[in-house]
C-alpha positions in Angstrom: 0.0 0.0 0.0 2.9 2.4 0.7 4.2 1.8 -2.8 0.8 2.5 -4.2 0.5 5.7 -2.2 3.9 6.9 -3.4 2.8 6.3 -7.0 -0.5 8.0 -6.3 -2.5 4.8 -7.2 -5.5 5.9 -5.2 -8.0 3.9 -7.2 -6.1 0.7 -6.6 -5.9 1.5 -2.9 -9.7 1.9 -2.9 -10.1 -1.5 -4.7 -7.9 -3.2 -2.1 -9.8 -1.7 0.8 -13.0 -2.9 -0.8 -11.5 -6.4 -1.1 -10.6 -6.5 2.6 -14.1 -5.2 3.5 -15.7 -8.0 1.4 -13.7 -10.7 3.1 -14.5 -9.2 6.5 -18.2 -9.0 5.6 -18.1 -12.7 4.6 -16.4 -13.6 7.8 -19.0 -11.8 9.9 -21.9 -13.5 8.0 -20.4 -16.9 8.5 -19.8 -16.2 12.2 -23.5 -15.5 12.6 -24.6 -18.4 10.3 -22.5 -21.0 12.2 -22.5 -19.3 15.6 -18.7 -19.1 15.6 -16.2 -16.4 16.6 -15.0 -14.4 13.6 -11.5 -15.4 14.4 -12.5 -19.0 14.2 -14.1 -18.5 10.8 -10.9 -16.9 9.5 -8.1 -15.5 11.7 -6.8 -12.0 10.8 -3.4 -13.2 9.5 -5.1 -15.6 7.1 -7.5 -12.9 5.9 -4.5 -10.7 5.0 -2.8 -13.6 3.1 -6.0 -14.4 1.1 -6.5 -10.7 0.2 -2.9 -10.3 -0.9 -3.0 -13.4 -3.1 -6.3 -12.6 -4.7 -5.1 -9.0 -5.5 -2.0 -10.5 -7.2 -3.9 -12.8 -9.6 -3.8 -12.0 -13.3 -6.8 -10.8 -15.2 -9.0 -13.7 -16.1 -7.5 -16.1 -13.5 -9.9 -18.2 -11.3 -9.5 -18.5 -7.6 -9.3 -22.2 -6.7 -11.4 -23.4 -3.7 -8.8 -26.2 -3.0 -6.2 -23.5 -2.5 -8.3 -21.8 0.2 -8.9 -25.2 1.9 -5.3 -26.1 1.8 -4.2 -23.0 3.7 -6.8 -23.5 6.4 -10.1 -21.9 5.4 -12.5 -24.4 7.0 -15.8 -22.6 7.1 -18.8 -24.3 5.5 -19.3 -21.0 3.6 -16.1 -21.3 1.5 -18.1 -21.5 -1.7 -19.7 -18.2 -0.8 -16.2 -16.7 -0.2 -15.0 -17.9 -3.6 -18.0 -16.3 -5.3 -17.4 -13.0 -3.5 -13.8 -12.9 -4.3 -14.3 -13.8 -8.0 -17.0 -11.1 -8.1 -14.4 -8.6 -6.9 -11.9 -9.8 -9.4 -14.4 -9.5 -12.3 -15.4 -6.0 -11.2 -11.9 -4.8 -10.7 -10.7 -6.2 -14.1 -13.6 -4.6 -15.9 -13.1 -1.2 -14.3 -9.4 -0.8 -14.9 -7.0 -2.1 -17.0 -6.9 -3.2 -20.6 -7.2 -6.6 -22.2 -5.5 -9.6 -20.6 -6.2 -11.8 -23.6 -3.7 -10.1 -26.0 -0.4 -8.7 -25.1 0.0 -7.5 -28.6 -2.4 -6.0 -31.2 -1.7 -9.0 -33.4 -4.6 -11.4 -32.6 -2.9 -14.7 -33.7 -3.4 -16.4 -30.4 -2.4 -20.0 -31.1 -1.3 -21.5 -27.8 1.8 -23.6 -27.1 1.1 -27.3 -26.9 2.7 -29.0 -23.9 3.1 -32.7 -23.2 1.0 -34.4 -20.6 4.3 -35.4 -18.8 6.7 -33.0 -17.1 9.2 -31.5 -19.4 12.8 -32.5 -18.6 15.5 -30.1 -19.9 18.4 -31.9 -21.6 20.7 -29.7 -19.4 20.5 -26.7 -17.1 20.9 -23.2 -18.5 24.6 -22.6 -18.1 24.1 -19.2 -16.5 21.5 -20.2 -14.0 22.1 -19.0 -10.4 23.3 -21.7 -8.0 23.3 -19.6 -4.9 21.8 -21.4 -1.9 20.6 -20.3 1.5 23.4 -20.8 4.0 20.9 -21.8 6.8 18.6 -24.1 4.9 20.8 -25.3 2.0 17.9 -24.6 -0.4 17.7 -22.4 -3.4 15.4 -19.4 -3.1 13.0 -21.0 -5.5 13.3 -24.6 -4.2 10.4 -24.6 -1.7 7.9 -23.4 -4.2 9.2 -25.8 -6.8 9.0 -28.8 -4.5 5.5 -28.0 -3.3 4.2 -27.5 -6.9 5.9 -30.7 -8.0 4.1 -32.5 -5.1 0.8 -31.3 -6.5 0.2 -28.2 -4.5 -1.6 -25.3 -6.2 0.5 -22.1 -6.8 -2.2 -20.0 -5.1 -1.9 -22.1 -1.9 1.9 -21.8 -2.1 1.6 -18.0 -2.4 -0.7 -17.8 0.6 1.6 -19.9 2.8 5.2 -19.7 1.6 8.1 -21.1 3.6 8.9 -17.8 5.4 5.2 -17.3 6.3 4.7 -14.0 4.5 2.4 -14.1 1.5 3.9 -13.6 -1.9 2.4 -13.1 -5.3 1.3 -16.0 -7.4 3.6 -14.7 -10.2 6.5 -15.0 -7.8 5.7 -18.7 -7.2 5.5 -19.2 -11.0 8.9 -17.5 -11.3 10.3 -19.9 -8.7 9.1 -22.9 -10.6 10.6 -21.5 -13.9 13.9 -21.0 -12.0 13.8 -24.7 -11.2 13.3 -25.4 -14.8 16.3 -23.4 -15.8 18.4 -25.2 -13.2 17.5 -28.4 -15.0 14.6 -29.7 -13.0 11.5 -31.3 -14.6 8.4 -29.2 -14.6 4.8 -30.0 -15.5 4.5 -27.1 -17.9 1.0 -28.1 -19.1 -0.4 -27.7 -15.6 1.5 -24.5 -14.9 0.4 -23.0 -18.2 -3.3 -23.5 -17.3 -2.8 -21.1 -14.4 -0.8 -18.2 -15.8 -0.2 -16.0 -18.8 2.0 -17.7 -21.4 3.2 -16.6 -24.9 0.9 -17.0 -27.9 2.4 -17.8 -31.3 2.3 -14.1 -32.4 4.0 -13.0 -29.1 6.7 -15.7 -29.4 7.4 -14.6 -33.0 7.4 -10.9 -31.9 10.0 -11.6 -29.2 12.2 -13.6 -31.7 12.2 -10.6 -34.0 13.0 -8.3 -31.1 16.1 -10.4 -30.2 17.3 -10.1 -33.8 16.5 -6.4 -34.0 18.2 -5.5 -30.7 21.1 -7.9 -30.8 20.0 -9.3 -27.5 20.5 -13.0 -26.8 18.2 -14.2 -23.9 20.2 -17.5 -23.6 23.5 -15.8 -23.1 25.3 -14.5 -20.0 23.0 -11.7 -18.5 26.1 -9.7 -17.7 27.0 -9.3 -21.4 24.1 -10.5 -23.5 22.4 -7.1 -23.8 22.6 -5.0 -26.9 26.2 -4.0 -27.7 27.5 -6.5 -25.1 26.0 -4.6 -22.2 24.1 -6.3 -19.3 20.7 -7.7 -20.2 17.6 -5.8 -19.3 14.1 -7.0 -20.0 12.9 -3.5 -20.9 15.6 -3.2 -23.7 14.1 -6.3 -25.4 10.6 -4.8 -25.3 11.6 -1.5 -27.0 10.6 -2.9 -30.4 7.2 -3.8 -29.0 6.4 -0.5 -27.2 8.7 2.0 -28.8 11.1 4.5 -27.3 8.3 7.0 -26.5 6.7 4.6 -24.1 10.0 4.0 -22.2 10.8 7.8 -22.1 7.6 8.3 -20.0 7.8 8.4 -16.2 6.0 5.5 -14.6 3.3 7.8 -13.2 2.6 9.2 -16.7 1.7 5.8 -18.2 -2.0 5.1 -18.5 -3.6 2.2 -16.7 -4.0 0.4 -20.1 -0.3 1.0 -20.9 0.7 -0.3 -17.5 -1.4 -3.5 -17.9 -0.1 -4.1 -21.4 3.5 -3.8 -20.2 2.8 -6.1 -17.3 1.3 -8.7 -19.6 4.3 -8.5 -21.9 6.7 -8.9 -18.9 4.8 -12.1 -18.0 5.1 -13.4 -21.5 8.8 -12.5 -21.7 9.6 -14.4 -18.5 8.1 -17.5 -20.0 9.9 -16.9 -23.3 13.2 -16.5 -21.7 12.9 -19.6 -19.5 11.8 -21.8 -22.4 14.5 -20.5 -24.7 17.2 -21.0 -22.1 16.4 -24.7 -21.6 16.1 -25.4 -25.4 12.3 -25.9 -25.5 11.1 -25.6 -29.1 7.4 -24.7 -29.0 4.7 -26.2 -31.2 1.6 -24.2 -31.5 -2.1 -25.2 -31.7 -3.1 -24.2 -35.2 -6.9 -24.7 -34.6 -8.7 -24.0 -31.3 -10.8 -27.1 -32.0 -7.8 -29.4 -32.3 -7.6 -31.9 -29.4 -4.6 -31.7 -27.0 -1.7 -33.8 -28.0 1.7 -34.7 -26.6 4.7 -32.9 -28.1 
């Protein structure tokens, strides 16, 4: 909230306040319905975690009931909570922020086809970070990766990470992709059902952007930027948005521009991870084609 206030995002602050009030209203209703203390319906720390995770979900995402159950929401009214939260998400997405379905104006939205089995990279990306926590011996991404691999939903992981403080679902997805780049197998098909991934047109656009800028996303980030400089995601997106967009101060960007840029950043993170482990995508040419292994 402090960051939003500094950036004068007052509308977003109002939306988040409304989200918290809706969860509190549901909690009060369930306390009356089931004759329970409000803290027994949902303790305050869990309310904050749920609100944080819901606020971080991408446009068009669905809140999973099983994720709420797995983090300790035990009220018989959990279906009512899901309905209330999805209503807030729908209203918020409609009121604000551009189109989630297309990161670019090119509407060729053929999706990547993933195999039913986890994808095993032939080798790790040679520049992947191997820094481990001195106390736990784990990589920063490892807890999220292990829990997802064991079948836990990213939304549940985001609400109850290893350190106890809620994180964004996008952060959990980033952890899982870090595991992929280190050479670990990942169920990409299941993960792709939950997040924003590149369409064929977006993949082609980023391939052209690499060629145009001289950037190699598979190279050493310290030197793989244009002209041998360090790699920056924003530099690769200049051909997509143009120099005028990047010359604007963040506060000067419209809500639609901010959302489009966020969408492209999500797409680019997937593109980089897949390119770095040698994944060659095949795209669904017809939305009616049945899913196949690749």
